[in-house]
MARGU-340161 format. One record per residue (C-alpha): x, y, z; residue number from 1; residue in one letter. Coordinates in steps of 0.2 Angstrom, whole numbers. Example, Ala and Ser with C-alpha at 12.3 -4.5 7.8 and 13.67 -1.06 7.14 Angstrom:
! MARGU-340161
<atom xx="62" yy="-22" zz="39" num="1" residu="a"/>
<atom xx="68" yy="-5" zz="36" num="2" residu="s"/>
! end
This chain:
! MARGU-340161
<atom xx="206" yy="-133" zz="-92" num="1" residu="x"/>
<atom xx="202" yy="-142" zz="-107" num="2" residu="x"/>
<atom xx="184" yy="-143" zz="-100" num="3" residu="x"/>
<atom xx="183" yy="-125" zz="-96" num="4" residu="x"/>
<atom xx="188" yy="-121" zz="-113" num="5" residu="x"/>
<atom xx="176" yy="-131" zz="-123" num="6" residu="x"/>
<atom xx="162" yy="-125" zz="-112" num="7" residu="x"/>
<atom xx="168" yy="-106" zz="-118" num="8" residu="x"/>
<atom xx="167" yy="-112" zz="-136" num="9" residu="x"/>
<atom xx="150" yy="-119" zz="-135" num="10" residu="x"/>
<atom xx="145" yy="-102" zz="-127" num="11" residu="x"/>
<atom xx="152" yy="-92" zz="-140" num="12" residu="x"/>
<atom xx="144" yy="-102" zz="-153" num="13" residu="x"/>
<atom xx="126" yy="-100" zz="-144" num="14" residu="x"/>
<atom xx="129" yy="-80" zz="-142" num="15" residu="x"/>
<atom xx="135" yy="-77" zz="-161" num="16" residu="x"/>
<atom xx="119" yy="-89" zz="-165" num="17" residu="x"/>
<atom xx="107" yy="-78" zz="-156" num="18" residu="x"/>
<atom xx="116" yy="-62" zz="-162" num="19" residu="x"/>
<atom xx="113" yy="-66" zz="-179" num="20" residu="x"/>
<atom xx="96" yy="-71" zz="-177" num="21" residu="x"/>
<atom xx="93" yy="-54" zz="-170" num="22" residu="x"/>
<atom xx="100" yy="-45" zz="-184" num="23" residu="x"/>
<atom xx="89" yy="-55" zz="-196" num="24" residu="x"/>
<atom xx="74" yy="-53" zz="-187" num="25" residu="x"/>
<atom xx="78" yy="-33" zz="-187" num="26" residu="x"/>
<atom xx="82" yy="-34" zz="-205" num="27" residu="x"/>
<atom xx="64" yy="-41" zz="-208" num="28" residu="x"/>
<atom xx="56" yy="-28" zz="-198" num="29" residu="x"/>
<atom xx="53" yy="-9" zz="-199" num="30" residu="x"/>
<atom xx="66" yy="-1" zz="-188" num="31" residu="x"/>
<atom xx="52" yy="11" zz="-183" num="32" residu="x"/>
<atom xx="40" yy="-2" zz="-177" num="33" residu="x"/>
<atom xx="54" yy="-14" zz="-170" num="34" residu="x"/>
<atom xx="58" yy="-15" zz="-151" num="35" residu="x"/>
<atom xx="66" yy="-26" zz="-139" num="36" residu="x"/>
<atom xx="56" yy="-19" zz="-125" num="37" residu="x"/>
<atom xx="42" yy="-31" zz="-120" num="38" residu="x"/>
<atom xx="28" yy="-18" zz="-118" num="39" residu="x"/>
<atom xx="20" yy="-13" zz="-134" num="40" residu="x"/>
<atom xx="8" yy="-1" zz="-139" num="41" residu="x"/>
<atom xx="9" yy="6" zz="-122" num="42" residu="x"/>
<atom xx="9" yy="25" zz="-128" num="43" residu="x"/>
<atom xx="-10" yy="23" zz="-135" num="44" residu="x"/>
<atom xx="-17" yy="14" zz="-120" num="45" residu="x"/>
<atom xx="-10" yy="26" zz="-107" num="46" residu="x"/>
<atom xx="-19" yy="40" zz="-118" num="47" residu="x"/>
<atom xx="-35" yy="30" zz="-117" num="48" residu="x"/>
<atom xx="-34" yy="29" zz="-99" num="49" residu="x"/>
<atom xx="-32" yy="46" zz="-95" num="50" residu="x"/>
<atom xx="-43" yy="54" zz="-110" num="51" residu="x"/>
<atom xx="-59" yy="58" zz="-103" num="52" residu="x"/>
<atom xx="-63" yy="54" zz="-83" num="53" residu="x"/>
<atom xx="-54" yy="59" zz="-68" num="54" residu="x"/>
<atom xx="-56" yy="52" zz="-51" num="55" residu="x"/>
<atom xx="-52" yy="62" zz="-35" num="56" residu="x"/>
<atom xx="-52" yy="52" zz="-17" num="57" residu="x"/>
<atom xx="-48" yy="62" zz="-1" num="58" residu="x"/>
<atom xx="-49" yy="54" zz="15" num="59" residu="x"/>
<atom xx="-58" yy="58" zz="31" num="60" residu="x"/>
<atom xx="-56" yy="51" zz="50" num="61" residu="x"/>
<atom xx="-71" yy="39" zz="48" num="62" residu="x"/>
<atom xx="-73" yy="37" zz="27" num="63" residu="x"/>
<atom xx="-65" yy="41" zz="11" num="64" residu="x"/>
<atom xx="-75" yy="53" zz="-2" num="65" residu="x"/>
<atom xx="-72" yy="49" zz="-19" num="66" residu="x"/>
<atom xx="-79" yy="61" zz="-34" num="67" residu="x"/>
<atom xx="-78" yy="57" zz="-53" num="68" residu="x"/>
<atom xx="-78" yy="69" zz="-66" num="69" residu="x"/>
<atom xx="-84" yy="64" zz="-83" num="70" residu="x"/>
<atom xx="-92" yy="71" zz="-99" num="71" residu="x"/>
<atom xx="-109" yy="64" zz="-102" num="72" residu="x"/>
<atom xx="-106" yy="62" zz="-121" num="73" residu="x"/>
<atom xx="-112" yy="45" zz="-126" num="74" residu="x"/>
<atom xx="-105" yy="44" zz="-143" num="75" residu="x"/>
<atom xx="-87" yy="38" zz="-136" num="76" residu="x"/>
<atom xx="-80" yy="20" zz="-134" num="77" residu="x"/>
<atom xx="-72" yy="27" zz="-118" num="78" residu="x"/>
<atom xx="-82" yy="25" zz="-100" num="79" residu="x"/>
<atom xx="-95" yy="36" zz="-97" num="80" residu="x"/>
<atom xx="-102" yy="43" zz="-80" num="81" residu="x"/>
<atom xx="-119" yy="35" zz="-83" num="82" residu="x"/>
<atom xx="-128" yy="22" zz="-92" num="83" residu="x"/>
<atom xx="-142" yy="34" zz="-95" num="84" residu="x"/>
<atom xx="-142" yy="53" zz="-99" num="85" residu="x"/>
<atom xx="-144" yy="63" zz="-83" num="86" residu="x"/>
<atom xx="-147" yy="81" zz="-86" num="87" residu="x"/>
<atom xx="-144" yy="92" zz="-71" num="88" residu="x"/>
<atom xx="-149" yy="111" zz="-70" num="89" residu="x"/>
<atom xx="-139" yy="124" zz="-60" num="90" residu="x"/>
<atom xx="-147" yy="139" zz="-57" num="91" residu="x"/>
<atom xx="-138" yy="156" zz="-55" num="92" residu="x"/>
<atom xx="-149" yy="162" zz="-43" num="93" residu="x"/>
<atom xx="-157" yy="151" zz="-28" num="94" residu="x"/>
<atom xx="-175" yy="154" zz="-22" num="95" residu="x"/>
<atom xx="-180" yy="157" zz="-5" num="96" residu="x"/>
<atom xx="-187" yy="139" zz="-3" num="97" residu="x"/>
<atom xx="-170" yy="130" zz="-8" num="98" residu="x"/>
<atom xx="-160" yy="143" zz="3" num="99" residu="x"/>
<atom xx="-171" yy="136" zz="17" num="100" residu="x"/>
<atom xx="-169" yy="120" zz="13" num="101" residu="x"/>
<atom xx="-149" yy="122" zz="11" num="102" residu="x"/>
<atom xx="-150" yy="129" zz="29" num="103" residu="x"/>
<atom xx="-159" yy="116" zz="36" num="104" residu="x"/>
<atom xx="-148" yy="102" zz="28" num="105" residu="x"/>
<atom xx="-133" yy="112" zz="33" num="106" residu="x"/>
<atom xx="-136" yy="112" zz="50" num="107" residu="x"/>
<atom xx="-142" yy="92" zz="51" num="108" residu="x"/>
<atom xx="-128" yy="83" zz="54" num="109" residu="x"/>
<atom xx="-136" yy="66" zz="52" num="110" residu="x"/>
<atom xx="-128" yy="57" zz="38" num="111" residu="x"/>
<atom xx="-145" yy="49" zz="31" num="112" residu="x"/>
<atom xx="-152" yy="65" zz="27" num="113" residu="x"/>
<atom xx="-136" yy="69" zz="13" num="114" residu="x"/>
<atom xx="-133" yy="51" zz="8" num="115" residu="x"/>
<atom xx="-142" yy="37" zz="-3" num="116" residu="x"/>
<atom xx="-136" yy="20" zz="4" num="117" residu="x"/>
<atom xx="-128" yy="8" zz="-8" num="118" residu="x"/>
<atom xx="-133" yy="-9" zz="-2" num="119" residu="x"/>
<atom xx="-128" yy="-21" zz="-17" num="120" residu="x"/>
<atom xx="-111" yy="-25" zz="-25" num="121" residu="x"/>
<atom xx="-109" yy="-20" zz="-44" num="122" residu="x"/>
<atom xx="-109" yy="-5" zz="-53" num="123" residu="x"/>
<atom xx="-114" yy="10" zz="-41" num="124" residu="x"/>
<atom xx="-131" yy="16" zz="-44" num="125" residu="x"/>
<atom xx="-143" yy="30" zz="-37" num="126" residu="x"/>
<atom xx="-158" yy="39" zz="-41" num="127" residu="x"/>
<atom xx="-157" yy="57" zz="-45" num="128" residu="x"/>
<atom xx="-172" yy="69" zz="-42" num="129" residu="x"/>
<atom xx="-175" yy="79" zz="-56" num="130" residu="x"/>
<atom xx="-181" yy="98" zz="-54" num="131" residu="x"/>
<atom xx="-198" yy="92" zz="-60" num="132" residu="x"/>
<atom xx="-199" yy="80" zz="-47" num="133" residu="x"/>
<atom xx="-195" yy="64" zz="-56" num="134" residu="x"/>
<atom xx="-183" yy="50" zz="-52" num="135" residu="x"/>
<atom xx="-171" yy="45" zz="-66" num="136" residu="x"/>
<atom xx="-162" yy="29" zz="-61" num="137" residu="x"/>
<atom xx="-143" yy="32" zz="-64" num="138" residu="x"/>
<atom xx="-129" yy="19" zz="-65" num="139" residu="x"/>
<atom xx="-110" yy="23" zz="-65" num="140" residu="x"/>
<atom xx="-98" yy="14" zz="-77" num="141" residu="x"/>
<atom xx="-84" yy="21" zz="-66" num="142" residu="x"/>
<atom xx="-87" yy="16" zz="-48" num="143" residu="x"/>
<atom xx="-90" yy="-3" zz="-44" num="144" residu="x"/>
<atom xx="-92" yy="-11" zz="-26" num="145" residu="x"/>
<atom xx="-86" yy="-28" zz="-27" num="146" residu="x"/>
<atom xx="-86" yy="-32" zz="-8" num="147" residu="x"/>
<atom xx="-97" yy="-25" zz="6" num="148" residu="x"/>
<atom xx="-87" yy="-32" zz="22" num="149" residu="x"/>
<atom xx="-73" yy="-23" zz="18" num="150" residu="x"/>
<atom xx="-80" yy="-9" zz="7" num="151" residu="x"/>
<atom xx="-69" yy="-14" zz="-7" num="152" residu="x"/>
<atom xx="-73" yy="-3" zz="-22" num="153" residu="x"/>
<atom xx="-66" yy="1" zz="-39" num="154" residu="x"/>
<atom xx="-65" yy="17" zz="-48" num="155" residu="x"/>
<atom xx="-60" yy="14" zz="-67" num="156" residu="x"/>
<atom xx="-57" yy="26" zz="-82" num="157" residu="x"/>
<atom xx="-52" yy="19" zz="-99" num="158" residu="x"/>
<atom xx="-59" yy="10" zz="-110" num="159" residu="x"/>
<atom xx="-77" yy="4" zz="-108" num="160" residu="x"/>
<atom xx="-74" yy="-14" zz="-114" num="161" residu="x"/>
<atom xx="-56" yy="-16" zz="-106" num="162" residu="x"/>
<atom xx="-66" yy="-9" zz="-89" num="163" residu="x"/>
<atom xx="-79" yy="-20" zz="-91" num="164" residu="x"/>
<atom xx="-67" yy="-35" zz="-93" num="165" residu="x"/>
<atom xx="-56" yy="-31" zz="-76" num="166" residu="x"/>
<atom xx="-71" yy="-27" zz="-65" num="167" residu="x"/>
<atom xx="-78" yy="-43" zz="-69" num="168" residu="x"/>
<atom xx="-62" yy="-52" zz="-66" num="169" residu="x"/>
<atom xx="-60" yy="-45" zz="-50" num="170" residu="x"/>
<atom xx="-77" yy="-49" zz="-44" num="171" residu="x"/>
<atom xx="-74" yy="-67" zz="-50" num="172" residu="x"/>
<atom xx="-58" yy="-68" zz="-41" num="173" residu="x"/>
<atom xx="-68" yy="-60" zz="-25" num="174" residu="x"/>
<atom xx="-83" yy="-74" zz="-27" num="175" residu="x"/>
<atom xx="-71" yy="-88" zz="-31" num="176" residu="x"/>
<atom xx="-61" yy="-83" zz="-15" num="177" residu="x"/>
<atom xx="-76" yy="-80" zz="-4" num="178" residu="x"/>
<atom xx="-83" yy="-99" zz="-7" num="179" residu="x"/>
<atom xx="-67" yy="-107" zz="-6" num="180" residu="x"/>
<atom xx="-62" yy="-97" zz="10" num="181" residu="x"/>
<atom xx="-80" yy="-95" zz="18" num="182" residu="x"/>
<atom xx="-83" yy="-76" zz="15" num="183" residu="x"/>
<atom xx="-65" yy="-69" zz="19" num="184" residu="x"/>
<atom xx="-61" yy="-51" zz="17" num="185" residu="x"/>
<atom xx="-51" yy="-46" zz="3" num="186" residu="x"/>
<atom xx="-44" yy="-29" zz="4" num="187" residu="x"/>
<atom xx="-38" yy="-17" zz="-10" num="188" residu="x"/>
<atom xx="-21" yy="-23" zz="-9" num="189" residu="x"/>
<atom xx="-26" yy="-40" zz="-9" num="190" residu="x"/>
<atom xx="-37" yy="-38" zz="-25" num="191" residu="x"/>
<atom xx="-23" yy="-29" zz="-35" num="192" residu="x"/>
<atom xx="-10" yy="-41" zz="-30" num="193" residu="x"/>
<atom xx="-19" yy="-58" zz="-32" num="194" residu="x"/>
<atom xx="-30" yy="-53" zz="-47" num="195" residu="x"/>
<atom xx="-29" yy="-37" zz="-56" num="196" residu="x"/>
<atom xx="-10" yy="-33" zz="-57" num="197" residu="x"/>
<atom xx="-6" yy="-51" zz="-64" num="198" residu="x"/>
<atom xx="-20" yy="-48" zz="-77" num="199" residu="x"/>
<atom xx="-14" yy="-30" zz="-82" num="200" residu="x"/>
<atom xx="5" yy="-35" zz="-83" num="201" residu="x"/>
<atom xx="2" yy="-52" zz="-93" num="202" residu="x"/>
<atom xx="-6" yy="-40" zz="-106" num="203" residu="x"/>
<atom xx="10" yy="-29" zz="-108" num="204" residu="x"/>
<atom xx="20" yy="-46" zz="-111" num="205" residu="x"/>
<atom xx="11" yy="-55" zz="-124" num="206" residu="x"/>
<atom xx="15" yy="-53" zz="-142" num="207" residu="x"/>
<atom xx="-1" yy="-48" zz="-154" num="208" residu="x"/>
<atom xx="-9" yy="-40" zz="-140" num="209" residu="x"/>
<atom xx="-11" yy="-21" zz="-133" num="210" residu="x"/>
<atom xx="-10" yy="-17" zz="-114" num="211" residu="x"/>
<atom xx="-28" yy="-13" zz="-106" num="212" residu="x"/>
<atom xx="-31" yy="5" zz="-109" num="213" residu="x"/>
<atom xx="-38" yy="8" zz="-91" num="214" residu="x"/>
<atom xx="-31" yy="16" zz="-75" num="215" residu="x"/>
<atom xx="-38" yy="9" zz="-58" num="216" residu="x"/>
<atom xx="-41" yy="15" zz="-41" num="217" residu="x"/>
<atom xx="-45" yy="2" zz="-27" num="218" residu="x"/>
<atom xx="-51" yy="8" zz="-11" num="219" residu="x"/>
<atom xx="-55" yy="-2" zz="7" num="220" residu="x"/>
<atom xx="-57" yy="2" zz="23" num="221" residu="x"/>
<atom xx="-56" yy="-14" zz="31" num="222" residu="x"/>
<atom xx="-46" yy="-17" zz="43" num="223" residu="x"/>
<atom xx="-38" yy="-1" zz="38" num="224" residu="x"/>
<atom xx="-39" yy="13" zz="24" num="225" residu="x"/>
<atom xx="-32" yy="8" zz="9" num="226" residu="x"/>
<atom xx="-30" yy="18" zz="-9" num="227" residu="x"/>
<atom xx="-21" yy="8" zz="-22" num="228" residu="x"/>
<atom xx="-18" yy="13" zz="-40" num="229" residu="x"/>
<atom xx="-14" yy="3" zz="-55" num="230" residu="x"/>
<atom xx="-10" yy="10" zz="-73" num="231" residu="x"/>
<atom xx="-8" yy="1" zz="-91" num="232" residu="x"/>
<atom xx="9" yy="-6" zz="-88" num="233" residu="x"/>
<atom xx="5" yy="-14" zz="-73" num="234" residu="x"/>
<atom xx="14" yy="-2" zz="-61" num="235" residu="x"/>
<atom xx="4" yy="-2" zz="-43" num="236" residu="x"/>
<atom xx="5" yy="12" zz="-32" num="237" residu="x"/>
<atom xx="1" yy="11" zz="-13" num="238" residu="x"/>
<atom xx="-4" yy="29" zz="-6" num="239" residu="x"/>
<atom xx="-4" yy="34" zz="12" num="240" residu="x"/>
<atom xx="-7" yy="51" zz="13" num="241" residu="x"/>
<atom xx="-22" yy="61" zz="12" num="242" residu="x"/>
<atom xx="-28" yy="59" zz="-7" num="243" residu="x"/>
<atom xx="-24" yy="52" zz="-23" num="244" residu="x"/>
<atom xx="-29" yy="54" zz="-41" num="245" residu="x"/>
<atom xx="-30" yy="44" zz="-58" num="246" residu="x"/>
<atom xx="-37" yy="47" zz="-75" num="247" residu="x"/>
<atom xx="-38" yy="64" zz="-86" num="248" residu="x"/>
<atom xx="-28" yy="78" zz="-81" num="249" residu="x"/>
<atom xx="-21" yy="70" zz="-65" num="250" residu="x"/>
<atom xx="-5" yy="78" zz="-64" num="251" residu="x"/>
<atom xx="-13" yy="95" zz="-63" num="252" residu="x"/>
<atom xx="-28" yy="88" zz="-52" num="253" residu="x"/>
<atom xx="-14" yy="81" zz="-40" num="254" residu="x"/>
<atom xx="-6" yy="98" zz="-40" num="255" residu="x"/>
<atom xx="-21" yy="108" zz="-35" num="256" residu="x"/>
<atom xx="-26" yy="95" zz="-23" num="257" residu="x"/>
<atom xx="-8" yy="96" zz="-13" num="258" residu="x"/>
<atom xx="-12" yy="116" zz="-14" num="259" residu="x"/>
<atom xx="-29" yy="113" zz="-6" num="260" residu="x"/>
<atom xx="-24" yy="101" zz="6" num="261" residu="x"/>
<atom xx="-11" yy="113" zz="13" num="262" residu="x"/>
<atom xx="-22" yy="128" zz="12" num="263" residu="x"/>
<atom xx="-35" yy="117" zz="23" num="264" residu="x"/>
<atom xx="-21" yy="111" zz="34" num="265" residu="x"/>
<atom xx="-27" yy="94" zz="29" num="266" residu="x"/>
<atom xx="-13" yy="80" zz="31" num="267" residu="x"/>
<atom xx="-12" yy="61" zz="34" num="268" residu="x"/>
<atom xx="-11" yy="64" zz="53" num="269" residu="x"/>
<atom xx="-24" yy="78" zz="53" num="270" residu="x"/>
<atom xx="-39" yy="73" zz="42" num="271" residu="x"/>
<atom xx="-54" yy="81" zz="42" num="272" residu="x"/>
<atom xx="-68" yy="75" zz="53" num="273" residu="x"/>
<atom xx="-82" yy="80" zz="39" num="274" residu="x"/>
<atom xx="-84" yy="71" zz="24" num="275" residu="x"/>
<atom xx="-92" yy="87" zz="17" num="276" residu="x"/>
<atom xx="-76" yy="95" zz="19" num="277" residu="x"/>
<atom xx="-67" yy="81" zz="10" num="278" residu="x"/>
<atom xx="-81" yy="83" zz="-5" num="279" residu="x"/>
<atom xx="-77" yy="102" zz="-5" num="280" residu="x"/>
<atom xx="-59" yy="98" zz="-7" num="281" residu="x"/>
<atom xx="-61" yy="85" zz="-22" num="282" residu="x"/>
<atom xx="-73" yy="98" zz="-30" num="283" residu="x"/>
<atom xx="-62" yy="113" zz="-30" num="284" residu="x"/>
<atom xx="-47" yy="103" zz="-35" num="285" residu="x"/>
<atom xx="-57" yy="97" zz="-50" num="286" residu="x"/>
<atom xx="-64" yy="116" zz="-54" num="287" residu="x"/>
<atom xx="-47" yy="123" zz="-53" num="288" residu="x"/>
<atom xx="-40" yy="111" zz="-65" num="289" residu="x"/>
<atom xx="-56" yy="113" zz="-78" num="290" residu="x"/>
<atom xx="-52" yy="133" zz="-76" num="291" residu="x"/>
<atom xx="-34" yy="129" zz="-81" num="292" residu="x"/>
<atom xx="-36" yy="116" zz="-95" num="293" residu="x"/>
<atom xx="-52" yy="119" zz="-102" num="294" residu="x"/>
<atom xx="-56" yy="138" zz="-99" num="295" residu="x"/>
<atom xx="-70" yy="135" zz="-86" num="296" residu="x"/>
<atom xx="-77" yy="154" zz="-88" num="297" residu="x"/>
<atom xx="-83" yy="146" zz="-105" num="298" residu="x"/>
<atom xx="-90" yy="130" zz="-100" num="299" residu="x"/>
<atom xx="-109" yy="131" zz="-96" num="300" residu="x"/>
<atom xx="-111" yy="130" zz="-77" num="301" residu="x"/>
<atom xx="-125" yy="116" zz="-76" num="302" residu="x"/>
<atom xx="-112" yy="106" zz="-89" num="303" residu="x"/>
<atom xx="-98" yy="106" zz="-77" num="304" residu="x"/>
<atom xx="-111" yy="100" zz="-63" num="305" residu="x"/>
<atom xx="-118" yy="88" zz="-73" num="306" residu="x"/>
<atom xx="-102" yy="77" zz="-75" num="307" residu="x"/>
<atom xx="-99" yy="76" zz="-56" num="308" residu="x"/>
<atom xx="-103" yy="61" zz="-46" num="309" residu="x"/>
<atom xx="-97" yy="57" zz="-27" num="310" residu="x"/>
<atom xx="-97" yy="43" zz="-17" num="311" residu="x"/>
<atom xx="-93" yy="41" zz="3" num="312" residu="x"/>
<atom xx="-85" yy="25" zz="9" num="313" residu="x"/>
<atom xx="-87" yy="21" zz="28" num="314" residu="x"/>
<atom xx="-76" yy="13" zz="39" num="315" residu="x"/>
<atom xx="-77" yy="-2" zz="48" num="316" residu="x"/>
<atom xx="-86" yy="7" zz="64" num="317" residu="x"/>
<atom xx="-98" yy="17" zz="55" num="318" residu="x"/>
<atom xx="-102" yy="1" zz="42" num="319" residu="x"/>
<atom xx="-108" yy="-9" zz="57" num="320" residu="x"/>
<atom xx="-118" yy="7" zz="63" num="321" residu="x"/>
<atom xx="-127" yy="10" zz="47" num="322" residu="x"/>
<atom xx="-126" yy="-8" zz="40" num="323" residu="x"/>
<atom xx="-121" yy="-2" zz="21" num="324" residu="x"/>
<atom xx="-103" yy="-1" zz="16" num="325" residu="x"/>
<atom xx="-107" yy="17" zz="6" num="326" residu="x"/>
<atom xx="-117" yy="30" zz="0" num="327" residu="x"/>
<atom xx="-119" yy="41" zz="-15" num="328" residu="x"/>
<atom xx="-121" yy="60" zz="-10" num="329" residu="x"/>
<atom xx="-139" yy="66" zz="-15" num="330" residu="x"/>
<atom xx="-142" yy="79" zz="-29" num="331" residu="x"/>
<atom xx="-145" yy="93" zz="-15" num="332" residu="x"/>
<atom xx="-129" yy="91" zz="-6" num="333" residu="x"/>
<atom xx="-119" yy="89" zz="-22" num="334" residu="x"/>
<atom xx="-128" yy="107" zz="-28" num="335" residu="x"/>
<atom xx="-124" yy="115" zz="-14" num="336" residu="x"/>
<atom xx="-106" yy="111" zz="-11" num="337" residu="x"/>
<atom xx="-104" yy="113" zz="-30" num="338" residu="x"/>
<atom xx="-111" yy="131" zz="-28" num="339" residu="x"/>
<atom xx="-99" yy="136" zz="-14" num="340" residu="x"/>
<atom xx="-84" yy="129" zz="-23" num="341" residu="x"/>
<atom xx="-87" yy="137" zz="-40" num="342" residu="x"/>
<atom xx="-90" yy="154" zz="-32" num="343" residu="x"/>
<atom xx="-75" yy="152" zz="-21" num="344" residu="x"/>
<atom xx="-65" yy="147" zz="-37" num="345" residu="x"/>
<atom xx="-73" yy="161" zz="-48" num="346" residu="x"/>
<atom xx="-68" yy="174" zz="-35" num="347" residu="x"/>
<atom xx="-50" yy="170" zz="-36" num="348" residu="x"/>
! end
C-alpha cells in the first residue's frame, strides 16, 4: 500500500512539473503562433501544392491515361508543365487537309500512330511538332517515369524545389533497391510506403521546418493497376475506382469527373477499352472546371490547349508487346480530342 502511495506521489510531482513548464512556454510565446499540434505551417504548404497544376487519371482495360493542366508562366516558383516554352496554335476552323488527316487517324486503331514512346526513366520528354514544321523539345516537371518494368510513374504539383527533392529521393530509393535485390519490381504502394510517406510525414514533425508543398500521384501497372496519392500532411490514399485527381481545383474536377464517368457509364467494373475515350473524359472534366472557376469563354482557346499534356501508361501485356512502358499523346490527337471536348462543353 505504501509503495503504491509513493508511486502516486512521484507521478503527481512529475505531472505538476510538466504543467508548469507548458504554462511557461505558452507565456513566452505569442498565443496566435503557439500550437501543441505537431504539424506547423501546413496551410501554406497545402495552398502551394494546389495553386497551379491539376492532374487527372482515368483507367482503361489495358492502360491508364493521365492528363495534366498547368499554366505556362515561367515566372513562378511552382511546378511548370514544361521546362521550355511550348506555343500551340489552335485554329477556329479546320482546313480540308487537317480534316483528312483527322479522319485517317480516327479510323486507324494503331497505337503507334498517335503516341510518342517513352523509353528512358526520368522526367517525361517528347517533341512537339509546331505548325511551322519545327520540332521543339519539351520536358515535363509534372510527369516522371521511375521504373520501366512496373510502369511506375510519379505526377507532382506544388513547389518546384520540393518536387525535385522528392522525385530524386524516390528515384534514389528505387535505384538502391534494384542494386541490392537485383532489379526487383517496385509498385506505387511500395514507393509510397517505403520512401515518400516517411519522408513527407517526417517533415511535418520537425521543429523549425515546414511541410513539403507538394501533392503526389503514383501510378503503376505491374503486377496490377495502382493509383496512390499523397498530400503535404503525409496522408496517403489508395484509389480503386475508375479515376482520381490531385492539384488545383481537385474537388471541382473530381465532381465533374464523377458526373462524366456516370454519363459515359464507366466504372471500375466497366472500364473503357479505348485510351482515347479516357483521354476525352479527362479533358472534359478539366474544361468544365475551367469554365466554372476561370470563365473559360474569356480565356483564349489556344492558351487552354497549351496547358494540357497527356500520358498513357500501359499494362504488363501491352508493355511487353510494345517494348516500352508508356507514351505521350501526340499533338494531332490532343488537338482533335480537345476540339471535340471544347465544342461539347461550349454547347451545354
